[in-house]
N, C-alpha and C positions, 0 to 999 in steps of 0.2 A: 452359608446355604448355597447349594448348587441349583440354579433355576431349572425347573421342569415345567415347560409352558404348554398349556392346551389353548389352541388358537381356533376360535369360532368364526363362522361365516367366511370361510376362506374362498377367495376367488383365485383363478390362475395367476393373475398379476400380483396378488398378495404373496403367494407362495414363492414366486420367482424373486421378488424384491427382498422379502424377509430372509429367504435362504441365503441370498448373496450377502446381505448385511450381517447375518449371523456368523459368517466366516471369521469375523473379528472377535466374536464372543464365545462361540462353541457351545451354546445352550442346546438342551434337548427341546425340540418343538414338535408337538403333534398337531397336524393341520386337520381340522374338521370342516366340512362344507355346511354343517347345520348351524342354524341360529342358536344362540344360548337362550334357553327357556326352561320352564319347569320339566318339560318332557326330555330335554337333552342334558340337563345339568349333571346327571350321574356319570356322564362321560368324562367329567373333570376329575373323578376320583383317582388318586395316585399322583396328581400333579400339585404344584404349590403356587403357580401363577396362572391366571386366566387373562388372555388377550381378547378383547371384545371390540365390537364396532357399533355404529349408531342404531342399527335395527335389532340388536340383541336386547332381550328382556331381562334386565337386571333388577328383578323385583325382590320383595322381602322373602318369599319362599326360596328363590334361587340363592339369595345371599346366605340364608340359613344353612342350605345344603353345602355351599362352598365353604362356609365357616366350619361346618362339621367335618369336612374333608381335610381341614388344616390349611386351606388356601388363604393366604394373607394379603394378596395383592390382585387387584383387577387393573390391568393396564389397558386403558382405552386408546385405540389408535385413531383418535379423532379429537377435535377441539370441544365439541358439544358433549353434554353429559346429562341431558334431560331424561334419558332412559334409565337412570340409576335411582333407586330408592335410598336416599342418603340417611333417612331416619333409621332404616334397617341396617345400613352399612356402618353407622357410627359405632366405634368401639370394637368392631368385628373384623373389618377388612379395609385396607388402604385402597384408595382409588386415585390413579394418576392419569394424565391425559397428554395430548400433544397440542400445546396451545397455539403454535404458529408454524405450521408446516410449510405454507407458501401463501402469504397474503396476496402476492402478485397473481397467483393462479386464480384465486377467487375474484379479485378485483377485475382482472382481464376478462373473465367469463361474464361478469356482470355487464361490462361495457359491450361485449359481444351480443348479449341479449338485447341491450338498448338499441344498438345499431341495426340489428336484424329486424326488430319490430318496427323501428322508425322508417327504414327504407324498404320494408316489405321484401327483404332478400329471400326469405323462405318461400314466399308466393311467386316471386320472379323465377326462382330456380325451377319449380315445377312447371310454370308456364312455358319457359323457353325449351324445356325438354320435349314439349309437344308442339314446338314451332309457333308458339303464340308469343309475339314480341310486342303486344299492346302495352301501353303505359297506364291505361285506365285502372284506377284503384291502387296505384303504387306510389302515390305522392307522399312524401315525408315532410320534415321541416328541418331547418338548420339548428344544430345544437348550439352553435355560436350565439351568445347573447341570451340564451334561455336559462332558466333557474332549475338547478338540481337540488333536491333535498336528500341528504344522507343521514340516515338514522343509525347511529352507532359509529363512533370514531376511534375504534381500536386500530390494530395494525392493518386490517383489511380496509376499513373505512378511510384511513389516511392515504393508502395507496390509491384507492378509488378516487379520492378528492384530487390527488395530483393529476390523474388521467383526465378527469372532467375539466380541471382548470386548463389543461392543454387544449381542450376544445374551445376555450374561451367562454365557458359557462360561468354563471354566478352560482356559488355554492352556499346553501344554508345547511347547517348541521345541528343535530340534536344528540346529546349524550347525557346520561345521568351524572357523569363525571367529566365535564368539558375540559379539554386541554387548551387553555387560553393562550399559552405560548405558541402552540401549533397554529391556532386560529390567527394570531397576529402575524406570524411568519408567512402564512399563505394568503392573508387578506381575505379570510372567509368569516362568516358570522354564525355564532351559536344563537339559536332562537328556540322558543317554545314550540311544542308540537303543532298547536293550532296555526301558528304563523307559517311553519314549514308546510303543513297541508294546504293552506290557502294560497301560497305563492309559488309552489314548485310545479314545474311542467313534468318533471320526472322525479320519482321517489324511489330510493333504494334502501332496502332493509338489510343492515349489516350488524345487527345487534343479537345478543344471546336470547334464548327463550327462558324467561323467568315468570314468576307470578304476575309481575307488573307488565310484562310485554306480551303475555299470552293473548292472542286475538286483538292486538292493538289496532290492526286494520279491520274495521268492522263497519256496519251500516252507518254508525254515527260519524266515525272519522272520515269515511269516504264522502259523506255529505258535505264535509268542510273543504274538500279538494276542488281544484280547478276542473272545469268540464274538459273531458278528454285526457285526463292525467294518465301517465304511464307509470305502472307500479312494477318494480323488480324485487324479487325475493330470492336471495342466495343464502339466507340465514337459516331459519328453521320454519317448517311448515305451519306450525300453530301460531306464528306471528299474524297470520291472516285467517279470518273466518271465511272459509271458501264459499259458503252459500251466499254471504253478503257480497263477496267479490263478483260472483256470477250475476247477481242482481245489478251491480254497478256496471258490468259489461253489457248486459241486456238493455239498460236504460241509456247507455252511451256516456254516462258520467265518467266511467273508466274507459279510456280510449284503447288501452292495450295493457297486457300483463305478461311478464317474463318470469317463469317460476322454475327454479332448480330444485325446489323442495315442495312437499305437499303434506298437509296435516295428517293424512292417513296413508303415508307412503310405505309403511313397513311391509305390506303384503305385495308390493309391486316393484319398488325401486331396487336396483342392483340385480334384478332377476329378469329372465326372458319369459314373458307371458304371451308371446305372439301366437302360440298355438291354443290359447284358451280364450274363453269369453270374458270380457271385462265386466265384472259384476258391480263395480263401484260406480253408481249412477252419477255421482258428483264429479268424479274424475272424467268419466265419459263425456259429461256436459262440457267440461273445460276444454277437452280435446276437440270439441266440435267448433269452437270459435276460431276463425281465421286470424284474429288479432291477439291470440294467446299462443305463446311458445312454452312448452314444458320440456325441460331436459332432466335427465335421470340422476339428479344429485351428483353431477359430474364437475361442478365448478372447481373442486380441489384436484381434479384428475390430470395431473401433469407428471412427467418423469421426475422432475425436481421435487415435487411435493411428495410423491410416493417414497422416494429415497429419504427425504427428511422425516417422514412418518416412521419408517422402519428404524432409522438411526436413533431418533428420539425415544421411541418406544423401548428399544433394547437398552438404551442408556438409563431410562427410568427403571427398568428391571434390574440393571446393574447396581444402581443406587440402593434399591431395596435389598438385594442379595448381600451387599456389603454393610448393611445396617446403618447407612448414613442418612443425611437429610434428603427428603424427597422433594426435589426442587419443583416438580410439576404436580405435586399432590393437590387435590381439590379440598379446600377447607370446608369441613362439614358445617361448622358453626355459621359460616357466612351463607351457605346454601340454605340451611334450615331457617335462618332468619331473613332470607331474601335480600341480603346485603350484596352490594357490588364491590366492596373492598374487603380485603382479607384481614381478619381480626388477629391472626397469629403473626402477621408481618405487615405493618402499615404501609410499607413501600411496595407490597406485592398486591396485584389485583387478581382475584380468582377468575373473573369473567372476561 
């Protein structure tokens, strides 16, 4: 099979990096600026591979149309895949992803959010541009000796833990599948979520979005946290019930929040909306807090990560074209059953 790829939600940097990486493969690629949806799926006719991103709508009707066109592979250029209807995809189309494009990029962005919020760097930046050099309201705290709670200890979580240990922080970790050897080597402790919530000064979400983790940060879990807790989310937007986070911020229970993702980000993130009115009242409310920083799903956005995404995506397509084992295929059975381990290969984790 000669891959003919239709590439949805193309940004200029996508086209630049993928075109360069494709020099080693020579595939036919059609770049589209549109999101994949029921309205745009017909543009995939005549191709045999779809390359999609996190805000593309890979719903049952979309999958039915792709299957009818003879498309057998959806190549996600992302690690997350909660935008895919796997019930509809099962038996019709393979779905592959990029599981680890740059854990360092995401972990470093997580720490950037932590430091900026703690030392009020965003507020100081705007003050000094107006010749206001007052320190009032800019006080932070030492990370040294404080407790960080890391939820999710995959590749990103492990890199983040290394960085936080470098600050001299105590690290509490939670994972459905704890890596006890890693914990012992780093002298960190796996605990239950209630303990992590209760003892952590800073909490970072680095886990996938599943049925079990959806809205795990909510009114109840926030009530168990320290007063003034800092919450960082570079995972998926729906890990946090935003309305409950806002109530926590208003009451002071949550001292600050750094969000690289948002539960309803599909209409806004990755796009320039500066010339339009922001109609999402919840997002507008978040942006009004001076102790909240929202970045535009950019934690992954480094040169190294983009090159890794392009190379891995094209290699995934190469495996499919050659009819071989798809090393980064998402296991449908595990997703549908809500499992975090892969049933087709016990040594491989889907999530």
